[in-house]
N, C-alpha and C positions, 0 to 999 in steps of 0.2 A: 135232534136240535131244531129250534125254529130258526125261519128265515129272520131277516129284519123286519119285513112287512107283518109276519105272523107275531113277531115279538111287540110290536107296536099295538097289534090288536089285543094282545094279552095283557099289556100294560093298561089299554083303554078298558078294558073288562073290569080292571082292579081299581079304577079310578075314584069311586065313590069312598071305598075304605081308605085310598090313599090321602084323598081331602080331609076324612075325619083323623087321620094320624097326624096330617101336617097341622091341623088345628089344634091337637094336644101339644105338638112340639112347639108352636107359636105360643100357647099359653104359658108353657115351661120357660119364664123370662131367665136370659142368661147374660146380664150385662157384664162388661169385661170386668170390672173390679168388684164384682159380686160373687164371690168365690162359692158360697153355698148354692147360689142359683147355677153357675156353671157346672158343679160337680153333680147337682141333681139332674141337669139336663144329660151330662155323660152318663150317669147310672140308667137313665131312661133309654138312652140309645144303646147301651150295653145290652140291655134286655132284648132289645128290638132286633140286634144283629145277632144274639146267640139264638132267638127263636128262628131265625132264618139259616142257621147252621153255621154260622162263623166262629172262628176262635177268637175270644175277645179280652182285651187286658185294658184295665183303668190304669194309666200310668200317674202316679202321685206326684204332686208339684205343690210344695210349700207356698210360692211367692204370689201365685194365681190359681186359677182353677185346674182340676187335674185334665191330663189328656186322655184320648180314647184312640185305641188301636184295635181295629177287626180285622182278621185275615181269613180270606178263603184259600184254602189249599186244595189245588186241582188234582195234584199226584203227577202233573206234567215235569218235562224237565225244568230245571231252576231258570225260571224267567219271571220277573216280578214287576207289575204295573201298580202305581200308586195312584188312589183317588184322593184327592187333598182338599180339606175343607177346615172351617173353624167352627168351634162351639159359641164363642162369644157375639155378641151384639152391640150396638151403640145405646141402646135403650134401658135406662135404668128400671128398677124393679117398680111396678105399679103402672108403668104405660099402658099395658094391656087393658086395665081398667078404664082408661081414658079413651083407648082406640083399639077395641076389641076386634077379634077375627071375624070378618065378613065376607060374603061374596056378592057382587054385584056385577050384573052384565058381562058375566064370564071372567071377571078378575076377583081376585082373593087378596083380601088386605090384612095387614096386621103388622105389629113391630117385629123386624127380622125376618120377616117372609121372603124377601128377595135376596137379602144378604144376612144370612144364607141357607135359611132352613129350608126352603124349598130344593135347594141342592143336595141338602143330606138326604131329604126324602128319596130324591133320585137314587142316591147311593142304596138307602135300603131297598128299593125296588129292584135294582140290579141284583143286589145279593139273594133277593127272594127268587128272581129268575134262575140263579145258579143252583139253588136248593131245588127248585122244580125241575131241573133238567131241560127247561126252556133255552138255555144259554150255557154252553161251556166255553169258559175263557180261555182254556188251554194254556193257563200259567197260573200263577198264584196271584192275588190280588189283595192288596193291602189298603184298607180304608183307614186315613188317618186324619184326627182331628185336633188342631191347637186349641188353647183356652184363651188367647189373648192376641188374635191376630190384628184386631182393631187398634190396639194399643202398641203395636210394635212387634209382637211376638218374642219379646226379650226373655221370657221364661220358656216359651215351646222351642225356641229355635235349636237348642242344642239337641233335643229330642227329634226333631225335625230331621235335623241333619243326619243324625246317625241312621235314622229307619230309610231314608230316601237313598243313602249310599249304596244300598244294594238293589236299586230299581233300573229298569232301562228306560222307563218313561212315567212321566207324572200328568196325570189329568186333573186340572184343578177346577173345582165345583163353584168358584165365584161367579157372582150375577153376570150375565152375559151384558152386551152393549145394547143399545136400541136397536129393534127389529130382531133380536136374537142372535147378533154377530158375536163370535168369539174373539178373544183377544191376542193376537200375535205379537204384541210390543206393548211393554210398560216403561214409564220412566223410572229410573233410579231416584229415591227419594232420600233427602238426609237435612240435616240442620245443625246450625251453629249458636252457641250462647257467646256473644261478644261482650266483654267487660272492661270497663275504662275506669281506672282509679287516678283522679286528680288530687288536686290541694283545696282544700276549703279554706274561705276567706270572708271577710265582710266585703259585700258588691259594692259598698259606697266608700268605705274607709281605707280598705286594703285590698283594691280590686287586682292590682298589678301583682300582688303576691300570690294569687289563686292561679291553679289550674284547671279550667273548666272542662270537666268530665263529658258534660252534655254537648258541648260544642266539638270536643274532639270525637265523640260517638257519632255525631251527625256528619262530621268529615269522611268518617269510616264507612258510614252507611252509604254515601254516595259513590264511594269508591266499590262498595259491595254491589250495589245496584248496577253498576256500570259492566259488571261482568256477566249480565245477561246476554245471551246470544241466541236470538230467535231461530237464527239459520240452522245452528246445531242443536238446537233443541235445549238450550241450557237457560233456565231461569233462577233467579235470585230475589227474595223477597223479604225484606225488614218487617216483619209483621207486628212485633209487638216492642215497645219501647218504655223504660222506666229510668227515672233519676230524679236527683235533686231532693232538697228539703224545704226551701222557700226561695222565693224571688229575691229576697236581698241576700242570699247566700251563694258565693262561687260554688258550684256543685263538686263534692269530691267523688261522687260515683256515679255511673250511668251503665246501663246494659240494655241490649237489644237480642231479641230471639229472631232468628232469620232461617227461612226456609229455602231450600234449594232443589232443583229437580235436573236430572240429566239423562240424556238418551244412550250413553254408552259407558262402560267401566273406565274408559281411557278419559272421557270427559271428567268422570268423578275424580279421578286422580289428578288431572290437571287444575280443576278447580279448587280442590282441597289445597294444593300447592300454592296456589295464588292468595288463598285467604291467609295462611298460616304465614305467608311472607309479609303481610300487612305490619307496618310499623306506625305509631302515632306521629302527628306532625310536631306536636309540642312535646319535646323530649322530657318533660317533667311528669308527663303521664305515662301510666304502666298500662299495657295492653294485654289482656287475657282472653284466649279463644279455645272453648270447648266445643267437642261435637264432631260430626262428619257425617259419612254416609250411613244410613240404618237400613235402606233396603236397596240391593242392587238392580240394576235394570234387567228386564226380561228382553233380551234383544232378539230380533227377528231374524234368526239363523236359518240356515238350510235345513237343519232338523227340526226346527219348529214349523216351518213351510211344510215340510213332509207330512208333519202330523195333522196341520190344517187340512192338507189337499186329501188326506184320506177321511176326515170327518166329513169335507165337503162332498165327496162321492157317496157317502152313506146317507147324508142329506138328501141328495137327489133322488135317491132310491126311495126316501121317504116323501117326496114331492115338496121338499123344502130348499131354497137355494140358501146355503149357511155363508153369509159374509164374515169377514174379518175387519178388525179395527184395532186402534191403539189407544191408551189411557194415561192420562199423566199420574194416577195413582199406583202405588205399590200393593202387592200381595204377597202371600207366602210362597207363590210360584214363582216370584221373583228369585228367592233363595234357592230353590231347587235348580233353577236354570242357571243361576251363577255357579253351581255345582257342576255344570256341564253336562245334566240330565235334559232331554229333550222335554220340553213342558209346554203344554197347551192349556191356556188359561181362559175364562168366561165361558165354561160349559154349563153353567147353570139355566135354570129355567127362564124364559123370557119374561120380562117385567121392567118395572122402572121405580124411581124413587128411593134409592138406596139412602137411608140415613135421613130420609125426608119423612114428612107425615102422610105424603099419598102413596107410601112403599107398597107396592103390590106386585103380583105375577099374573101371568095369563093361564088360566087352568088348564085349557086345551092343550097347551104345549106341554105339560109333564109327561104324557106318555109317550109322546114323539121324542123328547129329549132323553127319556130313559132308554128309549131304543136304538138312538143314534150313539150314545156313550157306551151301552153294552155291546154294539156291534164293533164299535171302534176298540175297545179292549180286547175282543176275541181276535181281531185281525193284526193286532200289534206283535 
C-alpha cells in the first residue's frame, strides 16, 4: 500500500486522463429539473464505478432523477464510511454550449464543475486507487449521490437517510471554501409562506368595511424581521411579497415568502415557535403559515472537529495547511450530521464561483485533494 505522498504522485500521473474524464462529465448536463439529464449522468457514472471494481446500483426515483449508489467492499470487519455528493447542478440544459469547458492559467471552467462534478471525479479516482491496490480503505466505502440537492433533496432524502444509517462517518464532496478550506459548520435553512386573508372593499366608497390584507402582512413582516439575531446567528428575510388586485380595491389577499437561517437545532425550534405564535392585529384577517426548517444545521461538534483535525494532519503531510470555515448554506451533509453521524463537509476540489458564470476549479488541486481524502478514509 502506498504512502499518502506516493498516493498523491500516483494521482498526479493520472491527471491528464482525469481532466479528460472531467470534461466528459461537465458536458453531461444534469440540471435538477432535467430528469433525463440527471439519469444519463447517473448511468455514465455507474459505468465508471463498475470499471473500477465497485458494486453499483441505480436507485429509481420517479419524482426527480435517479440516485446512484456504488459500494467498495473491503472484506474487513463491518465499518462503513460514506462519500456523499449530488448529481444535479443549477445549470439548465444548453448552458454548456454558451460556456463550454475550458482550461486557462491552471483553472478549469464549466457549468457544474465546482459544484460538484470535480468532487465526483475525486471519488472515482479514489475508487480506482482501491482497485489498483494503491489504497486499502480497511473498511467498506459507500459512494452515494442524490439527484436533487440543489432544490432541497426532497426526493433523495429518504434514500440518503436509509443508506447513511449504517455509516460511522460521512465525508461530503461539496465545494471547498476559498483557499480550499473544509466546512465544519453550516447554518440550518428553512422558509415560511405567510398568507393573509382579508376582506375586499371599494377603497373610496366602503373603505371601513375592508380588512387590508397587505397592511396586515406588512405588520407581520416587520415582526418577522425583528426575530433576526445576529449574535445568535439567526436571520429572517421576507424576500418575496405579492398581493392586491388594484389600487382602488382594499386587498383581500396577500402573501410573503420568508427565508430563515439558524445556527443550532434549538434555535430552529425557538424560531418556528415564535413564528407560529404570530396572530393578526386586525381580528377580521385570517393568517395561515406554512413551512419550517428544511435543512438542519451542521453543528461544529467534537466529532466534526476530530474529523477536521485528522484531515488537517494529512494535509500537512502533503504540504498544505487545510483550514476550516463556515457557511450560511445547507447541503446533504446537514442531514447526515442531524442523524448524529460525524460529517465533514467541503472536501471538494479548490475553486470558486459556485452557481456563477465564473465557476472553476484549480486543476493542480485534484491529485492533492484525492490523496487527502483517500488517506482520511483509510485512517478512520
